[in-house]
All heavy atoms as TSV, in Angstrom:
chain	resi	resn	atom	element	x	y	z
A	1	GLN	N	N	-19.236	-44.067	-50.298
A	1	GLN	CA	C	-20.486	-44.168	-51.024
A	1	GLN	C	C	-21.442	-45.135	-50.322
A	1	GLN	O	O	-22.621	-44.859	-50.257
A	1	GLN	CB	C	-20.238	-44.628	-52.466
A	1	GLN	CG	C	-19.624	-43.571	-53.365
A	1	GLN	CD	C	-20.530	-42.381	-53.556
A	1	GLN	OE1	O	-20.584	-41.481	-52.722
A	1	GLN	NE2	N	-21.256	-42.370	-54.645
A	2	VAL	N	N	-20.908	-46.259	-49.845
A	2	VAL	CA	C	-21.769	-47.245	-49.186
A	2	VAL	C	C	-22.368	-46.662	-47.912
A	2	VAL	O	O	-23.554	-46.833	-47.638
A	2	VAL	CB	C	-20.996	-48.550	-48.885
A	2	VAL	CG1	C	-21.837	-49.506	-48.073
A	2	VAL	CG2	C	-20.550	-49.204	-50.185
A	3	VAL	N	N	-21.556	-45.952	-47.154
A	3	VAL	CA	C	-22.049	-45.351	-45.909
A	3	VAL	C	C	-23.127	-44.316	-46.216
A	3	VAL	O	O	-24.166	-44.285	-45.550
A	3	VAL	CB	C	-20.892	-44.718	-45.107
A	3	VAL	CG1	C	-21.411	-43.924	-43.925
A	3	VAL	CG2	C	-19.926	-45.796	-44.641
A	4	LYS	N	N	-22.911	-43.498	-47.237
A	4	LYS	CA	C	-23.930	-42.521	-47.622
A	4	LYS	C	C	-25.211	-43.215	-48.063
A	4	LYS	O	O	-26.309	-42.788	-47.717
A	4	LYS	CB	C	-23.411	-41.620	-48.745
A	4	LYS	CG	C	-22.450	-40.566	-48.300
A	4	LYS	CD	C	-22.076	-39.676	-49.472
A	4	LYS	CE	C	-21.109	-38.603	-49.050
A	4	LYS	NZ	N	-20.766	-37.709	-50.165
A	5	ALA	N	N	-25.075	-44.276	-48.825
A	5	ALA	CA	C	-26.252	-45.018	-49.288
A	5	ALA	C	C	-26.986	-45.638	-48.107
A	5	ALA	O	O	-28.219	-45.625	-48.049
A	5	ALA	CB	C	-25.838	-46.094	-50.284
A	6	PHE	N	N	-26.230	-46.177	-47.153
A	6	PHE	CA	C	-26.842	-46.795	-45.975
A	6	PHE	C	C	-27.609	-45.746	-45.168
A	6	PHE	O	O	-28.713	-46.007	-44.695
A	6	PHE	CB	C	-25.763	-47.461	-45.121
A	6	PHE	CG	C	-26.309	-48.351	-44.052
A	6	PHE	CD1	C	-26.726	-49.638	-44.353
A	6	PHE	CD2	C	-26.413	-47.907	-42.744
A	6	PHE	CE1	C	-27.238	-50.466	-43.370
A	6	PHE	CE2	C	-26.922	-48.732	-41.753
A	6	PHE	CZ	C	-27.336	-50.010	-42.071
A	7	ARG	N	N	-27.046	-44.554	-45.046
A	7	ARG	CA	C	-27.708	-43.475	-44.302
A	7	ARG	C	C	-28.966	-42.985	-45.005
A	7	ARG	O	O	-29.842	-42.384	-44.369
A	7	ARG	CB	C	-26.747	-42.323	-44.086
A	7	ARG	CG	C	-25.674	-42.636	-43.077
A	7	ARG	CD	C	-24.770	-41.453	-42.848
A	7	ARG	NE	N	-23.712	-41.816	-41.908
A	7	ARG	CZ	C	-22.543	-41.231	-41.852
A	7	ARG	NH1	N	-22.257	-40.236	-42.680
A	7	ARG	NH2	N	-21.637	-41.614	-40.981
A	8	ALA	N	N	-29.071	-43.229	-46.304
A	8	ALA	CA	C	-30.251	-42.800	-47.062
A	8	ALA	C	C	-31.437	-43.754	-46.881
A	8	ALA	O	O	-32.559	-43.414	-47.253
A	8	ALA	CB	C	-29.899	-42.691	-48.543
A	9	LEU	N	N	-31.198	-44.925	-46.300
A	9	LEU	CA	C	-32.278	-45.882	-46.074
A	9	LEU	C	C	-33.224	-45.381	-44.992
A	9	LEU	O	O	-32.818	-44.612	-44.120
A	9	LEU	CB	C	-31.720	-47.240	-45.625
A	9	LEU	CG	C	-30.838	-48.002	-46.592
A	9	LEU	CD1	C	-30.332	-49.283	-45.938
A	9	LEU	CD2	C	-31.581	-48.327	-47.869
A	10	THR	N	N	-34.461	-45.879	-45.035
A	10	THR	CA	C	-35.369	-45.582	-43.925
A	10	THR	C	C	-34.793	-46.231	-42.666
A	10	THR	O	O	-34.056	-47.224	-42.755
A	10	THR	CB	C	-36.782	-46.146	-44.179
A	10	THR	OG1	O	-36.728	-47.564	-44.212
A	10	THR	CG2	C	-37.377	-45.586	-45.465
A	11	PRO	N	N	-35.113	-45.704	-41.485
A	11	PRO	CA	C	-34.561	-46.270	-40.251
A	11	PRO	C	C	-34.837	-47.768	-40.076
A	11	PRO	O	O	-33.947	-48.520	-39.669
A	11	PRO	CB	C	-35.229	-45.450	-39.149
A	11	PRO	CG	C	-35.530	-44.139	-39.801
A	11	PRO	CD	C	-35.879	-44.481	-41.239
A	12	GLU	N	N	-36.044	-48.207	-40.388
A	12	GLU	CA	C	-36.366	-49.638	-40.231
A	12	GLU	C	C	-35.577	-50.504	-41.197
A	12	GLU	O	O	-35.102	-51.577	-40.829
A	12	GLU	CB	C	-37.865	-49.887	-40.426
A	12	GLU	CG	C	-38.698	-49.577	-39.217
A	12	GLU	CD	C	-40.107	-50.104	-39.354
A	12	GLU	OE1	O	-40.636	-50.171	-40.478
A	12	GLU	OE2	O	-40.687	-50.465	-38.307
A	13	ARG	N	N	-35.445	-50.074	-42.433
A	13	ARG	CA	C	-34.680	-50.842	-43.421
A	13	ARG	C	C	-33.209	-50.883	-43.029
A	13	ARG	O	O	-32.569	-51.933	-43.122
A	13	ARG	CB	C	-34.859	-50.266	-44.817
A	13	ARG	CG	C	-36.255	-50.497	-45.361
A	13	ARG	CD	C	-36.457	-49.918	-46.725
A	13	ARG	NE	N	-37.858	-50.046	-47.118
A	13	ARG	CZ	C	-38.346	-49.673	-48.279
A	13	ARG	NH1	N	-37.565	-49.136	-49.197
A	13	ARG	NH2	N	-39.624	-49.826	-48.543
A	14	ALA	N	N	-32.680	-49.751	-42.569
A	14	ALA	CA	C	-31.285	-49.708	-42.144
A	14	ALA	C	C	-31.055	-50.643	-40.954
A	14	ALA	O	O	-30.052	-51.365	-40.907
A	14	ALA	CB	C	-30.889	-48.279	-41.788
A	15	GLU	N	N	-31.974	-50.630	-40.001
A	15	GLU	CA	C	-31.835	-51.501	-38.835
A	15	GLU	C	C	-31.874	-52.973	-39.242
A	15	GLU	O	O	-31.046	-53.770	-38.802
A	15	GLU	CB	C	-32.936	-51.211	-37.810
A	15	GLU	CG	C	-32.807	-52.052	-36.547
A	15	GLU	CD	C	-33.859	-51.759	-35.507
A	15	GLU	OE1	O	-34.876	-51.092	-35.814
A	15	GLU	OE2	O	-33.682	-52.216	-34.363
A	16	ALA	N	N	-32.815	-53.329	-40.102
A	16	ALA	CA	C	-32.937	-54.722	-40.538
A	16	ALA	C	C	-31.694	-55.180	-41.290
A	16	ALA	O	O	-31.160	-56.263	-41.029
A	16	ALA	CB	C	-34.191	-54.903	-41.402
A	17	VAL	N	N	-31.217	-54.366	-42.219
A	17	VAL	CA	C	-30.019	-54.718	-42.979
A	17	VAL	C	C	-28.818	-54.808	-42.037
A	17	VAL	O	O	-28.019	-55.740	-42.124
A	17	VAL	CB	C	-29.754	-53.696	-44.121
A	17	VAL	CG1	C	-28.399	-53.922	-44.749
A	17	VAL	CG2	C	-30.859	-53.789	-45.175
A	18	GLY	N	N	-28.704	-53.862	-41.137
A	18	GLY	CA	C	-27.592	-53.875	-40.188
A	18	GLY	C	C	-27.598	-55.105	-39.292
A	18	GLY	O	O	-26.547	-55.730	-39.086
A	19	LEU	N	N	-28.745	-55.452	-38.773
A	19	LEU	CA	C	-28.827	-56.624	-37.899
A	19	LEU	C	C	-28.501	-57.909	-38.651
A	19	LEU	O	O	-27.810	-58.787	-38.127
A	19	LEU	CB	C	-30.220	-56.719	-37.264
A	19	LEU	CG	C	-30.547	-55.661	-36.216
A	19	LEU	CD1	C	-32.021	-55.748	-35.821
A	19	LEU	CD2	C	-29.656	-55.809	-34.984
A	20	ARG	N	N	-28.990	-58.014	-39.875
A	20	ARG	CA	C	-28.777	-59.246	-40.651
A	20	ARG	C	C	-27.379	-59.318	-41.250
A	20	ARG	O	O	-26.699	-60.332	-41.133
A	20	ARG	CB	C	-29.813	-59.345	-41.780
A	20	ARG	CG	C	-31.220	-59.626	-41.320
A	20	ARG	CD	C	-31.436	-61.069	-40.913
A	20	ARG	NE	N	-31.368	-61.902	-42.109
A	20	ARG	CZ	C	-30.652	-63.015	-42.193
A	20	ARG	NH1	N	-29.952	-63.441	-41.179
A	20	ARG	NH2	N	-30.639	-63.712	-43.311
A	21	MET	N	N	-26.939	-58.253	-41.912
A	21	MET	CA	C	-25.707	-58.296	-42.690
A	21	MET	C	C	-24.469	-57.905	-41.896
A	21	MET	O	O	-23.388	-58.412	-42.164
A	21	MET	CB	C	-25.830	-57.387	-43.920
A	21	MET	CG	C	-26.990	-57.709	-44.813
A	21	MET	SD	S	-26.875	-59.396	-45.437
A	21	MET	CE	C	-28.504	-59.637	-46.065
A	22	VAL	N	N	-24.616	-56.988	-40.963
A	22	VAL	CA	C	-23.460	-56.516	-40.206
A	22	VAL	C	C	-23.315	-57.307	-38.906
A	22	VAL	O	O	-22.250	-57.832	-38.608
A	22	VAL	CB	C	-23.556	-54.998	-39.929
A	22	VAL	CG1	C	-22.356	-54.521	-39.119
A	22	VAL	CG2	C	-23.650	-54.221	-41.236
A	23	ALA	N	N	-24.404	-57.397	-38.152
A	23	ALA	CA	C	-24.349	-58.108	-36.870
A	23	ALA	C	C	-24.432	-59.620	-37.042
A	23	ALA	O	O	-24.080	-60.361	-36.129
A	23	ALA	CB	C	-25.470	-57.624	-35.956
A	24	GLY	N	N	-24.916	-60.078	-38.199
A	24	GLY	CA	C	-24.976	-61.509	-38.470
A	24	GLY	C	C	-26.096	-62.249	-37.758
A	24	GLY	O	O	-26.028	-63.467	-37.583
A	25	LEU	N	N	-27.137	-61.523	-37.364
A	25	LEU	CA	C	-28.261	-62.179	-36.697
A	25	LEU	C	C	-29.115	-62.946	-37.700
A	25	LEU	O	O	-29.181	-62.589	-38.881
A	25	LEU	CB	C	-29.142	-61.139	-35.990
A	25	LEU	CG	C	-28.509	-60.318	-34.868
A	25	LEU	CD1	C	-29.566	-59.402	-34.251
A	25	LEU	CD2	C	-27.872	-61.183	-33.817
A	26	SER	N	N	-29.785	-63.959	-37.208
A	26	SER	CA	C	-30.732	-64.693	-38.049
A	26	SER	C	C	-31.978	-63.834	-38.236
A	26	SER	O	O	-32.169	-62.823	-37.545
A	26	SER	CB	C	-31.126	-66.015	-37.383
A	26	SER	OG	O	-31.911	-65.763	-36.225
A	27	VAL	N	N	-32.839	-64.246	-39.147
A	27	VAL	CA	C	-34.093	-63.527	-39.358
A	27	VAL	C	C	-34.896	-63.506	-38.060
A	27	VAL	O	O	-35.424	-62.471	-37.653
A	27	VAL	CB	C	-34.908	-64.161	-40.512
A	27	VAL	CG1	C	-36.302	-63.567	-40.588
A	27	VAL	CG2	C	-34.184	-63.978	-41.833
A	28	ALA	N	N	-34.974	-64.650	-37.380
A	28	ALA	CA	C	-35.732	-64.739	-36.130
A	28	ALA	C	C	-35.139	-63.829	-35.055
A	28	ALA	O	O	-35.877	-63.142	-34.332
A	28	ALA	CB	C	-35.777	-66.182	-35.651
A	29	GLU	N	N	-33.813	-63.812	-34.948
A	29	GLU	CA	C	-33.155	-62.963	-33.955
A	29	GLU	C	C	-33.384	-61.481	-34.253
A	29	GLU	O	O	-33.683	-60.696	-33.347
A	29	GLU	CB	C	-31.655	-63.257	-33.907
A	29	GLU	CG	C	-31.320	-64.619	-33.343
A	29	GLU	CD	C	-29.881	-65.038	-33.579
A	29	GLU	OE1	O	-29.260	-64.584	-34.561
A	29	GLU	OE2	O	-29.377	-65.841	-32.761
A	30	ALA	N	N	-33.258	-61.116	-35.513
A	30	ALA	CA	C	-33.502	-59.723	-35.905
A	30	ALA	C	C	-34.950	-59.347	-35.630
A	30	ALA	O	O	-35.236	-58.238	-35.163
A	30	ALA	CB	C	-33.159	-59.507	-37.376
A	31	GLY	N	N	-35.859	-60.265	-35.892
A	31	GLY	CA	C	-37.273	-60.026	-35.616
A	31	GLY	C	C	-37.533	-59.784	-34.142
A	31	GLY	O	O	-38.324	-58.910	-33.772
A	32	GLN	N	N	-36.858	-60.552	-33.289
A	32	GLN	CA	C	-37.016	-60.356	-31.841
A	32	GLN	C	C	-36.506	-58.981	-31.423
A	32	GLN	O	O	-37.152	-58.290	-30.640
A	32	GLN	CB	C	-36.278	-61.448	-31.074
A	32	GLN	CG	C	-36.953	-62.796	-31.132
A	32	GLN	CD	C	-36.189	-63.877	-30.369
A	32	GLN	OE1	O	-34.991	-63.761	-30.153
A	32	GLN	NE2	N	-36.895	-64.911	-29.972
A	33	VAL	N	N	-35.357	-58.586	-31.937
A	33	VAL	CA	C	-34.778	-57.281	-31.602
A	33	VAL	C	C	-35.701	-56.153	-32.059
A	33	VAL	O	O	-35.919	-55.178	-31.335
A	33	VAL	CB	C	-33.380	-57.120	-32.238
A	33	VAL	CG1	C	-32.873	-55.690	-32.107
A	33	VAL	CG2	C	-32.389	-58.093	-31.611
A	34	MET	N	N	-36.257	-56.303	-33.257
A	34	MET	CA	C	-37.063	-55.239	-33.840
A	34	MET	C	C	-38.537	-55.308	-33.455
A	34	MET	O	O	-39.297	-54.370	-33.727
A	34	MET	CB	C	-36.946	-55.290	-35.370
A	34	MET	CG	C	-35.558	-55.019	-35.892
A	34	MET	SD	S	-35.489	-55.074	-37.702
A	34	MET	CE	C	-36.341	-53.551	-38.109
A	35	GLY	N	N	-38.956	-56.421	-32.872
A	35	GLY	CA	C	-40.376	-56.591	-32.569
A	35	GLY	C	C	-41.204	-56.812	-33.815
A	35	GLY	O	O	-42.344	-56.359	-33.914
A	36	LYS	N	N	-40.614	-57.502	-34.799
A	36	LYS	CA	C	-41.269	-57.744	-36.096
A	36	LYS	C	C	-41.323	-59.240	-36.376
A	36	LYS	O	O	-40.532	-60.025	-35.843
A	36	LYS	CB	C	-40.469	-57.087	-37.230
A	36	LYS	CG	C	-40.243	-55.612	-37.086
A	36	LYS	CD	C	-41.353	-54.851	-37.722
A	36	LYS	CE	C	-41.075	-53.356	-37.699
A	36	LYS	NZ	N	-42.288	-52.598	-37.835
A	37	SER	N	N	-42.223	-59.626	-37.256
A	37	SER	CA	C	-42.302	-61.018	-37.687
A	37	SER	C	C	-41.147	-61.346	-38.617
A	37	SER	O	O	-40.496	-60.439	-39.170
A	37	SER	CB	C	-43.620	-61.270	-38.427
A	37	SER	OG	O	-43.619	-60.586	-39.671
A	38	ASP	N	N	-40.891	-62.630	-38.806
A	38	ASP	CA	C	-39.846	-63.054	-39.747
A	38	ASP	C	C	-40.110	-62.488	-41.141
A	38	ASP	O	O	-39.198	-62.006	-41.811
A	38	ASP	CB	C	-39.774	-64.583	-39.827
A	38	ASP	CG	C	-39.226	-65.230	-38.571
A	38	ASP	OD1	O	-38.929	-64.496	-37.584
A	38	ASP	OD2	O	-39.080	-66.463	-38.563
A	39	ALA	N	N	-41.370	-62.551	-41.569
A	39	ALA	CA	C	-41.725	-62.060	-42.905
A	39	ALA	C	C	-41.453	-60.563	-43.031
A	39	ALA	O	O	-40.957	-60.103	-44.067
A	39	ALA	CB	C	-43.193	-62.360	-43.205
A	40	ALA	N	N	-41.733	-59.804	-41.987
A	40	ALA	CA	C	-41.498	-58.363	-42.027
A	40	ALA	C	C	-39.999	-58.066	-42.115
A	40	ALA	O	O	-39.581	-57.181	-42.874
A	40	ALA	CB	C	-42.099	-57.688	-40.797
A	41	VAL	N	N	-39.190	-58.807	-41.360
A	41	VAL	CA	C	-37.741	-58.609	-41.404
A	41	VAL	C	C	-37.211	-58.948	-42.791
A	41	VAL	O	O	-36.415	-58.195	-43.362
A	41	VAL	CB	C	-37.026	-59.450	-40.321
A	41	VAL	CG1	C	-35.514	-59.410	-40.506
A	41	VAL	CG2	C	-37.403	-58.966	-38.932
A	42	LYS	N	N	-37.656	-60.058	-43.347
A	42	LYS	CA	C	-37.207	-60.447	-44.685
A	42	LYS	C	C	-37.541	-59.366	-45.710
A	42	LYS	O	O	-36.724	-59.038	-46.576
A	42	LYS	CB	C	-37.849	-61.769	-45.105
A	42	LYS	CG	C	-37.304	-62.974	-44.377
A	42	LYS	CD	C	-38.040	-64.236	-44.818
A	42	LYS	CE	C	-37.606	-65.445	-44.033
A	42	LYS	NZ	N	-38.350	-66.652	-44.435
A	43	MET	N	N	-38.740	-58.806	-45.624
A	43	MET	CA	C	-39.152	-57.767	-46.574
A	43	MET	C	C	-38.333	-56.499	-46.370
A	43	MET	O	O	-37.903	-55.875	-47.341
A	43	MET	CB	C	-40.648	-57.455	-46.430
A	43	MET	CG	C	-41.147	-56.458	-47.457
A	43	MET	SD	S	-40.876	-56.943	-49.181
A	43	MET	CE	C	-42.021	-58.293	-49.324
A	44	LEU	N	N	-38.094	-56.095	-45.110
A	44	LEU	CA	C	-37.293	-54.906	-44.852
A	44	LEU	C	C	-35.873	-55.064	-45.387
A	44	LEU	O	O	-35.315	-54.143	-45.984
A	44	LEU	CB	C	-37.255	-54.606	-43.349
A	44	LEU	CG	C	-38.548	-54.042	-42.758
A	44	LEU	CD1	C	-38.510	-54.101	-41.236
A	44	LEU	CD2	C	-38.773	-52.613	-43.228
A	45	VAL	N	N	-35.282	-56.238	-45.192
A	45	VAL	CA	C	-33.931	-56.495	-45.695
A	45	VAL	C	C	-33.935	-56.471	-47.222
A	45	VAL	O	O	-33.084	-55.834	-47.847
A	45	VAL	CB	C	-33.370	-57.828	-45.163
A	45	VAL	CG1	C	-32.068	-58.200	-45.867
A	45	VAL	CG2	C	-33.152	-57.758	-43.657
A	46	HIS	N	N	-34.895	-57.143	-47.817
A	46	HIS	CA	C	-34.987	-57.180	-49.282
A	46	HIS	C	C	-35.093	-55.769	-49.854
A	46	HIS	O	O	-34.363	-55.391	-50.773
A	46	HIS	CB	C	-36.189	-58.029	-49.699
A	46	HIS	CG	C	-36.457	-57.997	-51.166
A	46	HIS	ND1	N	-35.728	-58.726	-52.073
A	46	HIS	CD2	C	-37.371	-57.298	-51.889
A	46	HIS	CE1	C	-36.184	-58.481	-53.296
A	46	HIS	NE2	N	-37.176	-57.623	-53.208
A	47	ARG	N	N	-36.009	-54.978	-49.298
A	47	ARG	CA	C	-36.207	-53.616	-49.800
A	47	ARG	C	C	-34.999	-52.730	-49.500
A	47	ARG	O	O	-34.627	-51.885	-50.308
A	47	ARG	CB	C	-37.480	-53.029	-49.211
A	47	ARG	CG	C	-38.728	-53.694	-49.772
A	47	ARG	CD	C	-39.984	-53.146	-49.177
A	47	ARG	NE	N	-41.152	-53.771	-49.796
A	47	ARG	CZ	C	-42.381	-53.641	-49.339
A	47	ARG	NH1	N	-42.635	-52.901	-48.271
A	47	ARG	NH2	N	-43.378	-54.249	-49.950
A	48	GLY	N	N	-34.396	-52.932	-48.328
A	48	GLY	CA	C	-33.211	-52.155	-47.978
A	48	GLY	C	C	-32.052	-52.423	-48.921
A	48	GLY	O	O	-31.376	-51.496	-49.373
A	49	LEU	N	N	-31.822	-53.698	-49.236
A	49	LEU	CA	C	-30.742	-54.042	-50.160
A	49	LEU	C	C	-31.032	-53.522	-51.559
A	49	LEU	O	O	-30.128	-53.060	-52.263
A	49	LEU	CB	C	-30.513	-55.555	-50.183
A	49	LEU	CG	C	-29.948	-56.152	-48.887
A	49	LEU	CD1	C	-29.880	-57.667	-48.992
A	49	LEU	CD2	C	-28.580	-55.573	-48.570
A	50	HIS	N	N	-32.290	-53.561	-51.956
A	50	HIS	CA	C	-32.687	-53.010	-53.256
A	50	HIS	C	C	-32.413	-51.509	-53.291
A	50	HIS	O	O	-31.861	-50.995	-54.267
A	50	HIS	CB	C	-34.164	-53.301	-53.514
A	50	HIS	CG	C	-34.641	-52.782	-54.833
A	50	HIS	ND1	N	-35.232	-51.547	-54.966
A	50	HIS	CD2	C	-34.589	-53.314	-56.076
A	50	HIS	CE1	C	-35.540	-51.344	-56.238
A	50	HIS	NE2	N	-35.159	-52.398	-56.927
A	51	ASP	N	N	-32.785	-50.808	-52.221
A	51	ASP	CA	C	-32.531	-49.371	-52.147
A	51	ASP	C	C	-31.038	-49.070	-52.218
A	51	ASP	O	O	-30.613	-48.150	-52.921
A	51	ASP	CB	C	-33.101	-48.781	-50.858
A	51	ASP	CG	C	-34.625	-48.764	-50.833
A	51	ASP	OD1	O	-35.252	-49.031	-51.877
A	51	ASP	OD2	O	-35.179	-48.487	-49.753
A	52	LEU	N	N	-30.235	-49.831	-51.478
A	52	LEU	CA	C	-28.785	-49.646	-51.513
A	52	LEU	C	C	-28.255	-49.818	-52.929
A	52	LEU	O	O	-27.450	-49.017	-53.406
A	52	LEU	CB	C	-28.085	-50.643	-50.581
A	52	LEU	CG	C	-28.138	-50.350	-49.099
A	52	LEU	CD1	C	-27.541	-51.526	-48.319
A	52	LEU	CD2	C	-27.397	-49.073	-48.765
A	53	GLN	N	N	-28.710	-50.874	-53.593
A	53	GLN	CA	C	-28.268	-51.138	-54.966
A	53	GLN	C	C	-28.625	-49.970	-55.873
A	53	GLN	O	O	-27.809	-49.525	-56.675
A	53	GLN	CB	C	-28.900	-52.430	-55.461
A	53	GLN	CG	C	-28.440	-52.855	-56.833
A	53	GLN	CD	C	-29.082	-54.161	-57.274
A	53	GLN	OE1	O	-30.089	-54.590	-56.731
A	53	GLN	NE2	N	-28.491	-54.799	-58.253
A	54	GLU	N	N	-29.829	-49.457	-55.744
A	54	GLU	CA	C	-30.248	-48.331	-56.588
A	54	GLU	C	C	-29.431	-47.081	-56.305
A	54	GLU	O	O	-28.998	-46.391	-57.224
A	54	GLU	CB	C	-31.738	-48.039	-56.382
A	54	GLU	CG	C	-32.638	-48.971	-57.138
A	54	GLU	CD	C	-34.053	-48.436	-57.234
A	54	GLU	OE1	O	-34.376	-47.402	-56.606
A	54	GLU	OE2	O	-34.846	-49.053	-57.946
A	55	HIS	N	N	-29.206	-46.773	-55.030
A	55	HIS	CA	C	-28.436	-45.591	-54.666
A	55	HIS	C	C	-27.004	-45.683	-55.188
A	55	HIS	O	O	-26.437	-44.696	-55.644
A	55	HIS	CB	C	-28.405	-45.389	-53.156
A	55	HIS	CG	C	-29.687	-44.901	-52.570
A	55	HIS	ND1	N	-30.336	-43.765	-53.001
A	55	HIS	CD2	C	-30.456	-45.389	-51.565
A	55	HIS	CE1	C	-31.434	-43.585	-52.297
A	55	HIS	NE2	N	-31.530	-44.559	-51.420
A	56	LEU	N	N	-26.419	-46.867	-55.114
A	56	LEU	CA	C	-25.033	-47.029	-55.539
A	56	LEU	C	C	-24.892	-47.086	-57.056
A	56	LEU	O	O	-23.843	-46.742	-57.596
A	56	LEU	CB	C	-24.429	-48.281	-54.899
A	56	LEU	CG	C	-24.260	-48.193	-53.377
A	56	LEU	CD1	C	-23.892	-49.553	-52.807
A	56	LEU	CD2	C	-23.234	-47.149	-53.005
A	57	ALA	N	N	-25.946	-47.490	-57.743
A	57	ALA	CA	C	-25.888	-47.612	-59.207
A	57	ALA	C	C	-26.237	-46.311	-59.918
A	57	ALA	O	O	-25.941	-46.156	-61.098
A	57	ALA	CB	C	-26.836	-48.714	-59.668
A	58	THR	N	N	-26.860	-45.376	-59.214
A	58	THR	CA	C	-27.312	-44.141	-59.833
A	58	THR	C	C	-26.481	-42.972	-59.327
A	58	THR	O	O	-26.694	-42.494	-58.212
A	58	THR	CB	C	-28.804	-43.893	-59.518
A	58	THR	OG1	O	-29.546	-45.072	-59.837
A	58	THR	CG2	C	-29.349	-42.730	-60.306
A	59	PRO	N	N	-25.538	-42.495	-60.117
A	59	PRO	CA	C	-24.690	-41.384	-59.704
A	59	PRO	C	C	-25.533	-40.135	-59.395
A	59	PRO	O	O	-26.516	-39.865	-60.058
A	59	PRO	CB	C	-23.794	-41.113	-60.906
A	59	PRO	CG	C	-23.844	-42.365	-61.710
A	59	PRO	CD	C	-25.198	-42.974	-61.449
A	60	GLY	N	N	-25.136	-39.419	-58.358
A	60	GLY	CA	C	-25.803	-38.164	-58.036
A	60	GLY	C	C	-26.982	-38.276	-57.108
A	60	GLY	O	O	-27.542	-37.262	-56.711
A	61	THR	N	N	-27.387	-39.507	-56.714
A	61	THR	CA	C	-28.561	-39.644	-55.843
A	61	THR	C	C	-28.204	-39.393	-54.392
A	61	THR	O	O	-29.078	-39.267	-53.563
A	61	THR	CB	C	-29.212	-41.033	-55.967
A	61	THR	OG1	O	-28.249	-42.027	-55.592
A	61	THR	CG2	C	-29.729	-41.274	-57.358
A	62	LEU	N	N	-26.918	-39.317	-54.066
A	62	LEU	CA	C	-26.507	-39.162	-52.675
A	62	LEU	C	C	-25.730	-37.874	-52.447
A	62	LEU	O	O	-24.915	-37.779	-51.552
A	62	LEU	CB	C	-25.659	-40.361	-52.246
A	62	LEU	CG	C	-26.361	-41.706	-52.314
A	62	LEU	CD1	C	-25.387	-42.825	-52.055
A	62	LEU	CD2	C	-27.523	-41.759	-51.320
A	63	GLU	N	N	-26.004	-36.883	-53.267
A	63	GLU	CA	C	-25.294	-35.618	-53.118
A	63	GLU	C	C	-25.618	-35.011	-51.759
A	63	GLU	O	O	-26.717	-35.119	-51.256
A	63	GLU	CB	C	-25.725	-34.635	-54.224
A	63	GLU	CG	C	-25.391	-35.096	-55.610
A	63	GLU	CD	C	-23.906	-35.202	-55.891
A	63	GLU	OE1	O	-23.153	-34.355	-55.393
A	63	GLU	OE2	O	-23.514	-36.137	-56.601
A	64	GLY	N	N	-24.625	-34.334	-51.189
A	64	GLY	CA	C	-24.904	-33.637	-49.945
A	64	GLY	C	C	-23.992	-33.952	-48.838
A	64	GLY	O	O	-23.246	-34.724	-48.595
């Protein structure tokens, strides 16, 4: 379910969440990799985690 939810994220949100939560990069490091500001990375991670939470809490949103 988590993998399906992660795949449902937009590419930028998935990359930001992956760099921060999986790879363990700092906000600044993730920003350098993505070519984004710290604020943009923080927002992408926040929205990505929110999307993951919604997908996992709502049965049937990841059918397929």
